[in-house]
C-alpha positions in Angstrom: 0.0 0.0 0.1 1.2 3.4 -1.2 1.0 6.2 1.3 -0.1 9.7 -0.9 1.6 12.3 0.8 -0.7 15.0 2.4 -0.5 18.4 0.7 0.0 21.4 2.6 -3.2 23.7 1.9 -1.4 27.6 0.4 -3.5 30.7 0.4 -3.5 31.9 -3.3 -0.5 34.4 -2.3 1.7 31.5 -0.8 0.6 28.8 -3.7 1.9 31.8 -6.2 5.0 32.8 -4.6 6.2 29.1 -4.6 5.3 28.8 -8.4 7.2 31.9 -8.9 10.2 30.5 -6.7 10.3 27.2 -8.8 10.5 28.9 -12.0 13.3 31.0 -10.7 15.2 27.6 -9.4 13.9 25.8 -13.1 15.4 29.0 -14.6 18.8 28.9 -13.5 18.9 25.2 -13.5 17.9 24.4 -17.1 17.5 27.8 -18.9 14.4 29.6 -19.7 12.6 26.9 -22.2 12.3 24.7 -18.6 9.7 27.5 -17.3 6.7 25.8 -18.4 3.6 25.2 -16.3 3.4 21.5 -16.4 7.2 21.6 -15.0 6.6 24.5 -12.1 3.3 22.7 -11.0 5.6 19.1 -11.0 8.2 21.4 -8.8 5.5 22.5 -6.1 3.3 19.5 -6.1 0.4 21.1 -7.4 -1.9 21.0 -10.7 -1.8 22.1 -14.3 -5.1 23.4 -13.4 -3.6 25.5 -10.4 -1.1 27.5 -12.0 -3.5 28.4 -15.1 -5.7 29.8 -12.2 -2.8 31.9 -10.9 -1.1 33.3 -14.7 -3.5 32.5 -17.5 -0.8 30.8 -19.6 3.1 29.8 -19.6 3.7 33.6 -21.1 1.7 35.1 -18.3 3.9 32.8 -15.3 6.8 34.0 -17.6 5.9 37.5 -17.4 5.2 37.5 -13.2 8.3 36.0 -13.1 10.4 38.7 -14.7 8.2 41.2 -12.7 9.2 40.0 -9.4 12.6 39.0 -10.5 13.1 42.7 -12.1 11.6 44.0 -8.4 14.3 42.4 -6.6 16.9 43.1 -8.9 16.9 46.8 -8.8 16.2 46.9 -5.2 19.4 45.6 -4.8 21.3 47.6 -7.4 19.8 50.8 -6.3 20.9 50.2 -2.6 24.4 49.5 -4.3 24.3 52.6 -6.1 23.4 54.4 -3.4 26.1 52.8 -1.1 28.7 53.8 -4.2 27.4 57.6 -4.3 28.2 57.7 -0.3 31.7 56.3 -1.2 31.0 53.2 1.0 31.7 51.0 -2.6 32.9 51.5 -5.5 30.7 50.8 -8.4 32.6 47.6 -9.0 29.7 46.4 -6.5 26.7 47.9 -9.0 28.5 46.4 -12.3 29.0 42.5 -10.1 25.1 43.1 -9.3 24.0 44.2 -12.9 25.8 41.1 -14.5 24.8 38.5 -12.0 21.5 39.5 -12.5 21.4 39.1 -16.2 24.0 36.2 -15.9 23.6 33.9 -13.3 20.4 35.0 -11.9 18.8 33.7 -15.1 17.5 37.3 -16.5 19.5 37.3 -19.1 18.3 33.8 -20.8 14.9 34.8 -19.5 14.6 38.3 -21.8 16.1 36.7 -24.7 13.8 33.7 -25.1 10.7 36.1 -24.6 11.7 38.5 -27.4 12.9 35.4 -29.4 9.4 33.7 -28.8 7.1 36.9 -29.7 6.7 38.1 -26.2 8.3 41.5 -25.7 5.8 42.9 -23.6 6.3 40.7 -21.4 9.8 42.3 -20.6 8.1 45.9 -19.7 8.2 45.2 -16.1 11.9 44.8 -16.2 12.4 48.0 -18.6 9.9 50.1 -16.3 11.3 48.8 -13.4 14.7 50.4 -14.4 13.2 53.4 -15.8 11.8 53.9 -12.3 15.5 53.2 -10.3 16.9 55.7 -13.1 14.3 58.2 -12.2 13.9 58.2 -8.4 18.4 57.8 -8.8 18.2 60.9 -11.1 16.4 62.8 -8.5 18.5 66.3 -7.1 20.8 66.1 -10.3 20.8 68.6 -12.8 17.4 67.8 -15.4 19.7 68.1 -18.7 22.4 65.8 -17.3 21.3 62.5 -18.6 24.9 60.2 -17.7 22.6 58.1 -15.1 20.7 57.3 -18.3 23.9 56.4 -20.4 25.6 54.8 -17.7 22.6 52.6 -16.9 21.8 51.6 -21.0 25.8 51.1 -21.2 26.0 48.8 -18.8 22.3 47.1 -19.0 23.5 46.5 -22.8 27.4 45.2 -21.7 25.3 42.6 -18.9 22.9 41.6 -21.3 25.3 40.8 -24.2 28.0 38.9 -21.5 25.1 36.6 -20.2 24.4 35.9 -23.7 27.7 35.8 -25.4 30.3 37.1 -22.7 31.9 33.4 -22.3 32.6 32.5 -25.9 33.4 35.7 -27.0 36.3 36.5 -24.6 37.7 33.2 -25.1 37.6 33.9 -28.9 39.7 37.1 -28.4 41.6 35.1 -25.7 40.8 37.8 -23.4 40.2 37.0 -19.3 36.3 35.7 -18.8 35.8 38.9 -16.4 36.9 41.7 -19.2 33.5 42.9 -19.8 32.6 43.6 -15.8 36.1 45.7 -15.7 35.1 47.4 -18.6 32.0 48.3 -17.0 33.3 49.4 -14.2 36.3 51.2 -16.1 33.2 52.9 -17.7 31.4 54.0 -14.5 34.2 55.3 -13.2 34.9 57.5 -16.1 31.4 59.2 -15.9 32.1 59.5 -12.5 35.4 61.8 -12.7 33.7 63.8 -15.6 31.1 64.7 -13.0 
């Protein structure tokens, strides 16, 4: 006789959070193609129908995942920028957090997957979160000074590119794997010296 494990009843918010955590784990472990309703449901011991109720579709799950990731990533980066401005940390911390979010955190792979599958509007949460962060960081600075916007554009594009091609490109050019991070930090330092 086999004993069926008793499933703990979760509130809708707990069920949604568990699904998003499982989706993030699948993303990091196996890549964006593994973030399916079926795989997430199996990982948390719920049904496919339960996840359909919460997210509507796999695209809805992915959009919720990127929104959750964006909030966490942007919060960490914002705190690092504040520390860098007060002199507690250098720009390298900001660079490392950004590059790690896109590479090890899976945001680069998920963003690319969404774009390639025609789900570009799913990137809105991360783009809006970055825009809001830049606006907050620009408060109190000259409104004509677009350097923070330029720095953000450069850093995010470098981090995304590095997440997708950095290892292969560095190897092909005979450069150390961390070269893009060093270049990004150098760019932030140069921007600070010109202020």
